[in-house]
N, C-alpha and C positions, 0 to 999 in steps of 0.2 A: 392382414386381417384373416385371410384364409388359413394361414399357418396357425394363428392363434386359435381359430375355431377347431382345427384338426387336433391341436395339442389339448385343448379343453375336452374334446370328445374322447380322446385317448385316456385322459385323466379320469373322466367319468367311468369309462369302461373298466379301468383298473380298480377303482373304488367299488364299483358294482360287483365285480368278480369276487371281491373279498367278502361282501355281505350277502350277495344273492347267489344261492346255490343253483345247481344244474336244473333240477326239476321245476323249481319256481320260476326260473328265468325263461323257461319254455312258454310260460303264460304271460310274458311281458309284451305289451303292445309295442310294435317296432318304432312308432313315431312318438307316442306320448310317454312311453316308459312306465305306464300304469300296469298293474296286474289285472288281467281280465280273464273271465271264465266263470264257470259255475262254482258255487260255494264248495261243493264236495271235491271238485277237481283241484281247487286251490288247497283245501285241507290235505288231500292226498299228496300233492306235490311238496308241501311243507313237511309233512311227516316223513316222506322218502328222503328229503334233504337232511332231516334230523337223524335218521337212521344212518346215513352215510357219515355224519359227524361222529356219532357214537361208535360206529365200526372203526373209524380211524383212531379211536382212543383205546381200543382193546389191547391189552398186554397179556403176556403169558400167565400171569397170576393176579389175584386181587381185583379182578374186574367183572366178577359175577353179576354185580348190579347192572353193568352195561348190557350184558346178555339178557337179563330180565327186562330191562327197558326196551331193548330192540324187539324182543318177543311181544311185548305189550303194544308197541307201536305197529308192528306187523299185523297184530290182531285187529287193531283199530282201522288200519287200511283196508283189511278184508271186510270189516263191517260196512265201511263207506262204499266200497266197490259193490258189495251185495245190494246196497240200497239203489244203485244205478241199474241193476239188472231188471229185466222185464220190459214189457211193451209200454208204450206211452200211456195207453189206457189203464194198465195196471198201476203205473206210478201215479196217475191222476186220481184213481180210485183210492190209493193208499194215502195220498195227500189230503183228499177230502175227508177220509176217515180220521186222520190225525187232527185235522182242523175241527171236526165235530167233537172229538174227545177233548181237545184243548178248550173249546168254548163251553163244554159241559162242566169241565173241572173248574172253570172260572165262574160258572153260574150264569153264563150269557146265552146258553142254548136251550 
C-alpha cells in the first residue's frame, strides 16, 4: 500500500509539473494542493509563467508578435506590482475611494 501511495504521489507530481509552472507552484498549499495567496500575487505568478512560455517559443524570425505579447504582459505585471506599493493605510484609503466610485457609478452611493 505504501508503494502504491508513493507511486501515485510521483504520478501527481509529474502531471502537476506539466501543467503548473514555476511561479504559480510557489503559491500552492503544501498539503491541500490549492493555490493560496492574494489575488494580485496569483495574477502576477500566472503572468510570469506565461511570459516564460512565450519566451520559450521565440525564434530568430517571424515571432515579433511574441515580443509584443511579452512586453504587454511585463507592463501588466508592473501595473499590478505598483498597486501593491505603499503603506497599508494608503492601500485602505485607495480601496475605500475605489469602493465609493464603484457605488456612485452603480447609483447606490
